[in-house]
C-alpha positions in Angstrom: 89.5 89.5 96.9 87.8 92.7 96.4 88.2 95.2 99.6 87.5 99.0 99.2 90.0 101.6 101.2 86.9 103.9 100.8 88.9 106.2 104.4 91.3 107.6 102.1 87.8 109.2 99.9 86.0 109.4 102.5 88.1 111.0 105.4 91.1 112.1 103.1 89.8 113.6 99.4 86.1 115.0 100.9 87.7 116.6 103.9 90.3 118.2 101.9 93.2 116.9 104.5 96.5 115.8 102.1 98.3 115.4 105.0 96.2 112.5 106.6 95.7 111.3 103.0 99.6 111.1 102.8 100.3 109.8 106.0 97.5 106.5 105.2 98.7 106.1 101.5 102.1 105.2 103.6 100.6 103.2 106.0 99.0 101.3 103.4 102.6 101.4 101.2 104.4 100.0 103.7 102.0 96.8 103.9 101.7 96.2 100.4 104.9 93.9 100.4 102.6 91.7 102.7 99.7 91.4 100.6 102.5 91.1 97.4 103.9 88.4 99.3 101.1 85.5 99.1 100.1 85.7 95.6 100.5 83.3 93.6 102.6 82.8 90.4 99.8 83.3 88.3 98.1 85.8 90.3 97.3 89.9 90.2 97.4 92.7 92.4 95.3 95.2 91.1 94.8 98.7 92.9 91.8 101.4 91.4 89.6 103.9 92.5 86.8 104.5 91.2 87.3 108.3 91.1 89.7 110.2 91.6 89.3 113.4 94.6 92.3 115.3 94.8 92.9 116.6 98.7 94.6 119.8 97.8 91.8 121.4 95.7 89.6 123.8 96.9 86.3 121.8 96.0 85.3 118.3 98.0 83.9 117.2 94.7 84.9 114.2 92.5 88.4 116.3 91.0 90.7 114.0 88.6 90.0 112.7 85.2 92.5 110.1 85.7 92.3 107.6 88.5 95.3 105.4 89.3 95.5 101.5 88.1 99.1 100.0 89.8 99.3 96.3 89.1 101.7 93.9 91.0 102.4 90.3 91.3 105.2 88.1 90.4 104.9 87.7 86.6 104.6 91.3 86.5 106.6 94.1 84.7 106.1 97.5 84.4 105.5 100.2 81.1 101.8 99.8 80.3 101.6 103.7 80.3 98.0 105.3 80.9 94.7 104.0 79.9 91.3 104.9 79.8 90.6 103.4 83.1 86.8 102.4 82.2 87.4 99.9 79.1 90.5 98.8 80.0 88.8 97.2 83.9 86.0 96.4 81.5 88.6 94.3 78.5 91.1 93.1 82.0 87.9 91.6 83.8 87.0 89.6 80.5 90.5 88.5 80.2 90.7 87.1 83.8 87.9 84.9 83.5 88.6 83.8 79.5 84.9 84.4 78.6 83.6 86.2 75.6 82.9 89.7 76.9 79.7 90.9 76.2 78.4 93.0 72.8 78.6 96.0 75.4 81.9 95.6 76.9 83.9 94.8 73.4 85.3 98.4 73.4 89.4 98.9 74.5 91.7 97.4 74.8 93.6 94.9 77.3 96.8 95.3 78.4 97.5 92.4 80.1 100.5 90.7 77.4 102.0 94.0 78.1 103.0 93.7 81.7 103.3 89.9 82.0 106.6 88.1 81.7 
């Protein structure tokens, strides 16, 4: 399943509304346990963004160089740390499908082994 939670970006980030962003994040966080409860033992929930957009900066443009990548699931442990997001997403997707990555996606490193228990 793929979901784009665009409201965080359009309604709060680009409009410099940190209070609205906080309320939306808290509302999502309250329901996240329900999503995780539906995962099978071999499934992961990955939450990320396509860019950063800090609602507390004066600019209404994309303003952060890092984006979050939160991973949860029945067999996930913490501790993967910071990564270069574009490379992680490319490699992680190939690891999950168990296919050989195309030549242009052979950069980066997977962290799947580091987070699985």
